[in-house]
LOROTOR-822853 format. One line per field, with one value per atom (N, C-alpha, C, O): residue in one letter; x, y, z; atom name; residue number from 1. Coordinates in nm, 2 decimals. Example, Ala and Ser with C-alpha at 12.3 -4.5 7.8 and 13.67 -1.06 7.14 Angstrom:
% LOROTOR-822853
res: c(A,A,A,A,S,S,S,S)
u: c(1.32,1.23,1.32,1.42,1.28,1.37,1.29,1.34)
v: c(-0.57,-0.45,-0.33,-0.33,-0.22,-0.11,0.00,0.11)
w: c(0.78,0.78,0.78,0.85,0.71,0.71,0.79,0.80)
atom: c(N,CA,C,O,N,CA,C,O)
n: c(1,1,1,1,2,2,2,2)
END
This chain:
% LOROTOR-822853
res: c(M,M,M,M,S,S,S,S,D,D,D,D,A,A,A,A,T,T,T,T,V,V,V,V,Y,Y,Y,Y,Q,Q,Q,Q,V,V,V,V,V,V,V,V,V,V,V,V,N,N,N,N,D,D,D,D,E,E,E,E,E,E,E,E,Q,Q,Q,Q,H,H,H,H,A,A,A,A,L,L,L,L,W,W,W,W,P,P,P,P,A,A,A,A,R,R,R,R,T,T,T,T,A,A,A,A,P,P,P,P,P,P,P,P,A,A,A,A,G,G,G,G,W,W,W,W,R,R,R,R,V,V,V,V,E,E,E,E,G,G,G,G,F,F,F,F,Q,Q,Q,Q,G,G,G,G,S,S,S,S,E,E,E,E,E,E,E,E,A,A,A,A,C,C,C,C,M,M,M,M,A,A,A,A,H,H,H,H,V,V,V,V,D,D,D,D,R,R,R,R,V,V,V,V,W,W,W,W,P,P,P,P,D,D,D,D,I,I,I,I,R,R,R,R,P,P,P,P,L,L,L,L,S,S,S,S,L,L,L,L,R,R,R,R,R,R,R,R,R,R,R,R,L,L,L,L,A,A,A,A,E,E,E,E,P,P,P,P,S,S,S,S,A,A,A,A,G,G,G,G,P,P,P,P,E,E,E,E,Q,Q,Q,Q,A,A,A,A,A,A,A,A,P,P,P,P,A,A,A,A,A,A,A,A,A,A,A,A,R,R,R,R,A,A,A,A,R,R,R,R,P,P,P,P,P,P,P,P,P,P,P,P,R,R,R,R,A,A,A,A,P,P,P,P,G,G,G,G,G,G,G,G,G,G,G,G,R,R,R,R,G,G,G,G,R,R,R,R,A,A,A,A,G,G,G,G,P,P,P,P,R,R,R,R,R,R,R,R,G,G,G,G,P,P,P,P,W,W,W,W,G,G,G,G,A,A,A,A,G,G,G,G)
u: c(11.27,11.22,11.07,11.07,10.97,10.82,10.92,11.00,10.85,10.81,10.72,10.61,10.75,10.66,10.67,10.67,10.68,10.69,10.50,10.43,10.44,10.35,10.31,10.38,10.22,10.25,10.11,10.03,10.05,10.00,9.92,10.01,9.82,9.77,9.79,9.78,9.83,9.87,9.80,9.78,9.78,9.74,9.73,9.71,9.74,9.74,9.70,9.66,9.68,9.57,9.54,9.43,9.63,9.58,9.53,9.52,9.49,9.43,9.49,9.43,9.67,9.69,9.74,9.79,9.72,9.77,9.94,9.99,10.05,10.12,10.12,10.02,10.18,10.20,10.31,10.40,10.32,10.44,10.43,10.33,10.54,10.56,10.48,10.49,10.40,10.27,10.36,10.30,10.47,10.58,10.63,10.65,10.67,10.65,10.52,10.41,10.57,10.46,10.49,10.60,10.41,10.36,10.46,10.46,10.53,10.58,10.46,10.34,10.55,10.49,10.43,10.50,10.26,10.17,10.09,10.01,10.15,10.03,10.01,10.07,9.88,9.80,9.73,9.68,9.74,9.67,9.54,9.45,9.52,9.38,9.34,9.25,9.38,9.31,9.34,9.33,9.38,9.37,9.52,9.61,9.54,9.70,9.68,9.60,9.77,9.85,9.93,9.99,9.96,10.06,10.08,9.98,10.20,10.21,10.09,10.01,10.07,9.94,9.86,9.82,9.77,9.66,9.61,9.50,9.73,9.75,9.77,9.75,9.82,9.80,9.66,9.61,9.61,9.47,9.38,9.30,9.41,9.34,9.33,9.23,9.43,9.47,9.35,9.24,9.41,9.37,9.23,9.21,9.10,8.97,8.96,8.90,9.02,8.98,9.03,9.01,9.15,9.19,9.21,9.30,9.06,9.10,9.15,9.21,9.13,9.17,9.32,9.32,9.41,9.56,9.61,9.71,9.50,9.57,9.53,9.47,9.61,9.57,9.46,9.40,9.39,9.27,9.30,9.26,9.36,9.37,9.41,9.43,9.40,9.41,9.29,9.26,9.20,9.09,9.00,8.93,8.95,8.91,8.90,8.80,9.06,9.09,9.01,8.91,9.07,8.98,8.83,8.77,8.75,8.63,8.60,8.47,8.61,8.54,8.57,8.67,8.44,8.39,8.51,8.55,8.60,8.67,8.85,8.95,8.84,9.01,9.00,8.90,9.20,9.18,9.33,9.41,9.35,9.52,9.58,9.61,9.59,9.73,9.75,9.84,9.57,9.64,9.58,9.50,9.63,9.59,9.73,9.74,9.89,9.98,10.04,10.07,10.09,10.15,10.08,10.13,9.94,9.93,9.99,10.05,9.95,10.04,10.17,10.20,10.25,10.40,10.45,10.54,10.34,10.39,10.33,10.35,10.27,10.26,10.36,10.41,10.39,10.51,10.50,10.43,10.57,10.54,10.60,10.68,10.56,10.66,10.74,10.73,10.84,11.00,10.99,10.87,11.09,11.08,11.15,11.25,11.05,11.05,11.20,11.26,11.23,11.34,11.30,11.27,11.30,11.25,11.20,11.15,11.20,11.10,10.98,10.94,10.89,10.77,10.73,10.82,10.59,10.60,10.53,10.43,10.50,10.37,10.29,10.34,10.18,10.04,10.14,10.10,10.23,10.26,10.38,10.37,10.47,10.52,10.66,10.67,10.75,10.91,10.95,11.05,10.83,10.87,10.79,10.85,10.70,10.60,10.62,10.57,10.66,10.69,10.80,10.91,10.68,10.91,11.00,11.11,10.95,11.04,11.05,11.15,11.00,10.97,11.07,11.02,11.22,11.30,11.35,11.42,11.33,11.29,11.47,11.54)
v: c(8.45,8.60,8.59,8.50,8.65,8.68,8.81,8.90,8.76,8.82,8.90,8.85,9.09,9.16,9.21,9.34,9.17,9.21,9.21,9.12,9.35,9.30,9.26,9.32,9.16,9.10,9.15,9.18,9.17,9.15,9.02,8.94,9.01,8.85,8.98,9.10,8.93,8.97,8.82,8.70,8.86,8.78,8.83,8.95,8.70,8.74,8.69,8.59,8.71,8.66,8.54,8.52,8.43,8.35,8.25,8.13,8.34,8.41,8.29,8.22,8.31,8.22,8.34,8.44,8.29,8.37,8.37,8.28,8.47,8.47,8.55,8.54,8.58,8.73,8.76,8.70,8.88,8.98,9.07,9.06,9.15,9.26,9.38,9.43,9.42,9.50,9.63,9.71,9.67,9.81,9.84,9.95,9.67,9.69,9.67,9.64,9.70,9.71,9.55,9.50,9.49,9.34,9.37,9.47,9.23,9.20,9.27,9.30,9.29,9.29,9.16,9.07,9.15,9.09,9.02,8.94,9.10,9.09,9.19,9.30,9.15,9.32,9.26,9.16,9.40,9.37,9.31,9.36,9.17,9.18,9.17,9.08,9.29,9.33,9.30,9.39,9.18,9.15,9.14,9.10,9.17,9.25,9.18,9.17,9.14,9.14,9.03,8.99,8.96,8.86,8.77,8.71,8.71,8.59,8.51,8.49,8.43,8.38,8.38,8.27,8.47,8.58,8.59,8.58,8.62,8.59,8.48,8.48,8.40,8.24,8.18,8.12,8.19,8.14,8.20,8.13,8.35,8.43,8.34,8.28,8.34,8.26,8.11,8.09,8.07,7.94,7.92,7.80,8.00,8.07,8.05,7.95,8.15,8.19,8.16,8.22,8.01,8.00,7.80,7.73,7.78,7.59,7.54,7.43,7.59,7.50,7.57,7.69,7.50,7.61,7.61,7.67,7.48,7.45,7.66,7.75,7.66,7.77,7.81,7.71,7.91,7.97,7.88,7.77,7.87,7.84,7.66,7.61,7.61,7.51,7.44,7.33,7.52,7.47,7.50,7.40,7.59,7.62,7.48,7.43,7.45,7.36,7.25,7.22,7.18,7.05,7.07,6.96,7.20,7.20,7.20,7.20,7.20,7.11,7.04,6.99,7.01,6.85,6.79,6.69,6.84,6.72,6.74,6.70,6.80,6.81,6.67,6.60,6.64,6.58,6.61,6.64,6.58,6.54,6.62,6.74,6.49,6.49,6.66,6.70,6.75,6.89,6.97,7.07,6.92,7.07,7.07,7.18,6.99,7.00,7.09,7.16,7.15,7.24,7.40,7.49,7.39,7.53,7.53,7.62,7.39,7.41,7.44,7.50,7.39,7.38,7.51,7.55,7.61,7.80,7.85,7.97,7.78,7.89,7.92,7.84,8.04,8.07,8.20,8.30,8.16,8.21,8.36,8.39,8.46,8.55,8.54,8.47,8.64,8.74,8.71,8.68,8.71,8.71,8.85,8.88,8.95,9.04,9.10,9.03,9.23,9.23,9.22,9.32,9.10,9.10,8.96,8.89,8.93,8.80,8.75,8.68,8.83,8.78,8.63,8.55,8.58,8.45,8.37,8.43,8.27,8.18,8.13,8.11,8.12,8.04,7.92,7.87,7.91,7.74,7.83,7.83,7.89,7.97,7.95,7.88,7.95,7.90,7.74,7.69,7.69,7.57,7.50,7.41,7.53,7.37,7.44,7.37,7.54,7.60,7.53,7.49,7.54,7.48,7.59,7.56,7.73,7.84,7.91,7.99,7.91,8.01,7.94,7.87,7.94,7.92,8.06,8.15,8.05,8.12,8.15,8.21)
w: c(12.11,12.04,11.96,11.87,11.97,11.86,11.76,11.80,11.58,11.48,11.51,11.54,11.53,11.50,11.41,11.42,11.28,11.13,11.13,11.17,11.08,11.02,10.90,10.82,10.83,10.72,10.64,10.72,10.49,10.46,10.34,10.30,10.29,10.23,10.10,10.12,10.00,9.84,9.77,9.82,9.70,9.59,9.45,9.43,9.29,9.20,9.13,9.17,9.01,8.88,8.87,8.81,8.93,8.97,9.06,9.05,9.19,9.25,9.36,9.44,9.35,9.44,9.53,9.49,9.71,9.82,9.82,9.76,9.89,9.96,10.14,10.21,10.18,10.27,10.24,10.18,10.30,10.23,10.36,10.42,10.40,10.48,10.44,10.32,10.52,10.54,10.49,10.41,10.52,10.50,10.37,10.31,10.31,10.14,10.06,10.10,9.89,9.79,9.77,9.82,9.71,9.66,9.54,9.48,9.51,9.39,9.28,9.30,9.14,9.01,8.97,8.91,9.01,8.95,9.09,9.09,9.19,9.30,9.36,9.37,9.43,9.50,9.61,9.65,9.64,9.81,9.81,9.74,9.88,9.94,10.00,10.00,10.15,10.21,10.34,10.42,10.36,10.55,10.57,10.49,10.64,10.76,10.90,11.00,10.87,11.08,11.10,11.00,11.26,11.21,11.17,11.12,11.16,11.02,11.04,10.95,11.21,11.19,11.18,11.13,11.21,11.16,11.02,10.99,10.94,10.82,10.71,10.58,10.81,10.78,10.78,10.68,10.87,10.97,10.82,10.76,10.79,10.66,10.54,10.50,10.50,10.39,10.39,10.34,10.45,10.51,10.53,10.51,10.55,10.53,10.40,10.36,10.31,10.21,10.06,9.96,10.10,9.99,10.01,10.02,10.01,10.07,9.90,9.90,9.80,9.67,9.65,9.63,9.64,9.61,9.50,9.45,9.43,9.27,9.22,9.27,9.10,9.00,8.97,8.96,8.95,8.83,8.75,8.79,8.65,8.55,8.52,8.40,8.58,8.60,8.67,8.62,8.79,8.82,8.71,8.69,8.63,8.50,8.39,8.33,8.40,8.28,8.31,8.24,8.42,8.49,8.49,8.51,8.48,8.52,8.34,8.35,8.23,8.11,8.12,8.17,8.03,8.03,7.98,8.03,7.86,7.80,7.87,7.82,7.97,8.06,8.11,8.13,8.14,8.23,8.25,8.16,8.40,8.42,8.33,8.31,8.28,8.13,8.04,7.97,8.10,7.97,8.08,8.06,8.21,8.30,8.33,8.37,8.33,8.39,8.34,8.44,8.23,8.20,8.21,8.15,8.30,8.30,8.52,8.57,8.58,8.67,8.72,8.82,8.62,8.56,8.59,8.67,8.48,8.45,8.63,8.65,8.74,8.81,8.92,8.99,8.94,9.01,9.17,9.18,9.24,9.36,9.35,9.26,9.46,9.36,9.50,9.59,9.46,9.50,9.60,9.64,9.69,9.82,9.84,9.79,9.95,9.97,10.07,10.14,10.06,10.16,10.32,10.39,10.37,10.52,10.50,10.59,10.43,10.35,10.38,10.48,10.21,10.22,10.25,10.25,10.29,10.22,10.16,10.17,10.10,10.01,10.14,10.25,10.09,10.20,10.30,10.40,10.26,10.36,10.46,10.58,10.40,10.51,10.53,10.43,10.58,10.60,10.61,10.57,10.66,10.73,10.60,10.53,10.59,10.51,10.32,10.24,10.28,10.14,10.11,10.17,9.92,9.82,9.85,9.89,9.82,9.86,9.98,9.97,10.08,10.17,10.25,10.34,10.25,10.32,10.45,10.42,10.51,10.66,10.65,10.74)
atom: c(N,CA,C,O,N,CA,C,O,N,CA,C,O,N,CA,C,O,N,CA,C,O,N,CA,C,O,N,CA,C,O,N,CA,C,O,N,CA,C,O,N,CA,C,O,N,CA,C,O,N,CA,C,O,N,CA,C,O,N,CA,C,O,N,CA,C,O,N,CA,C,O,N,CA,C,O,N,CA,C,O,N,CA,C,O,N,CA,C,O,N,CA,C,O,N,CA,C,O,N,CA,C,O,N,CA,C,O,N,CA,C,O,N,CA,C,O,N,CA,C,O,N,CA,C,O,N,CA,C,O,N,CA,C,O,N,CA,C,O,N,CA,C,O,N,CA,C,O,N,CA,C,O,N,CA,C,O,N,CA,C,O,N,CA,C,O,N,CA,C,O,N,CA,C,O,N,CA,C,O,N,CA,C,O,N,CA,C,O,N,CA,C,O,N,CA,C,O,N,CA,C,O,N,CA,C,O,N,CA,C,O,N,CA,C,O,N,CA,C,O,N,CA,C,O,N,CA,C,O,N,CA,C,O,N,CA,C,O,N,CA,C,O,N,CA,C,O,N,CA,C,O,N,CA,C,O,N,CA,C,O,N,CA,C,O,N,CA,C,O,N,CA,C,O,N,CA,C,O,N,CA,C,O,N,CA,C,O,N,CA,C,O,N,CA,C,O,N,CA,C,O,N,CA,C,O,N,CA,C,O,N,CA,C,O,N,CA,C,O,N,CA,C,O,N,CA,C,O,N,CA,C,O,N,CA,C,O,N,CA,C,O,N,CA,C,O,N,CA,C,O,N,CA,C,O,N,CA,C,O,N,CA,C,O,N,CA,C,O,N,CA,C,O,N,CA,C,O,N,CA,C,O,N,CA,C,O,N,CA,C,O,N,CA,C,O,N,CA,C,O,N,CA,C,O,N,CA,C,O,N,CA,C,O,N,CA,C,O,N,CA,C,O,N,CA,C,O,N,CA,C,O,N,CA,C,O,N,CA,C,O,N,CA,C,O,N,CA,C,O,N,CA,C,O,N,CA,C,O,N,CA,C,O)
n: c(1,1,1,1,2,2,2,2,3,3,3,3,4,4,4,4,5,5,5,5,6,6,6,6,7,7,7,7,8,8,8,8,9,9,9,9,10,10,10,10,11,11,11,11,12,12,12,12,13,13,13,13,14,14,14,14,15,15,15,15,16,16,16,16,17,17,17,17,18,18,18,18,19,19,19,19,20,20,20,20,21,21,21,21,22,22,22,22,23,23,23,23,24,24,24,24,25,25,25,25,26,26,26,26,27,27,27,27,28,28,28,28,29,29,29,29,30,30,30,30,31,31,31,31,32,32,32,32,33,33,33,33,34,34,34,34,35,35,35,35,36,36,36,36,37,37,37,37,38,38,38,38,39,39,39,39,40,40,40,40,41,41,41,41,42,42,42,42,43,43,43,43,44,44,44,44,45,45,45,45,46,46,46,46,47,47,47,47,48,48,48,48,49,49,49,49,50,50,50,50,51,51,51,51,52,52,52,52,53,53,53,53,54,54,54,54,55,55,55,55,56,56,56,56,57,57,57,57,58,58,58,58,59,59,59,59,60,60,60,60,61,61,61,61,62,62,62,62,63,63,63,63,64,64,64,64,65,65,65,65,66,66,66,66,67,67,67,67,68,68,68,68,69,69,69,69,70,70,70,70,71,71,71,71,72,72,72,72,73,73,73,73,74,74,74,74,75,75,75,75,76,76,76,76,77,77,77,77,78,78,78,78,79,79,79,79,80,80,80,80,81,81,81,81,82,82,82,82,83,83,83,83,84,84,84,84,85,85,85,85,86,86,86,86,87,87,87,87,88,88,88,88,89,89,89,89,90,90,90,90,91,91,91,91,92,92,92,92,93,93,93,93,94,94,94,94,95,95,95,95,96,96,96,96,97,97,97,97,98,98,98,98,99,99,99,99,100,100,100,100,101,101,101,101,102,102,102,102,103,103,103,103)
END
């Protein structure tokens, strides 16, 4: 059986991307990025547009001349995936690869 759900790509202020069912509004803190389609098409799009999956705050902190990985760890710890949508919104890694995506 194939999944006929149409997904949309959503993004948060940390430039993290996730898939969300197109029939529902994204959760608070997430906005529609503009791409929608099958799960596979959305995942391919996210892979193209989000090659560095570190949160924006971590990338900025590591770009500072005096920054080191030990200073950046708290920012990475604050990053949270979106809550699950009714019917299953999915983070970048999807249900089989992500830490929060239990299908």
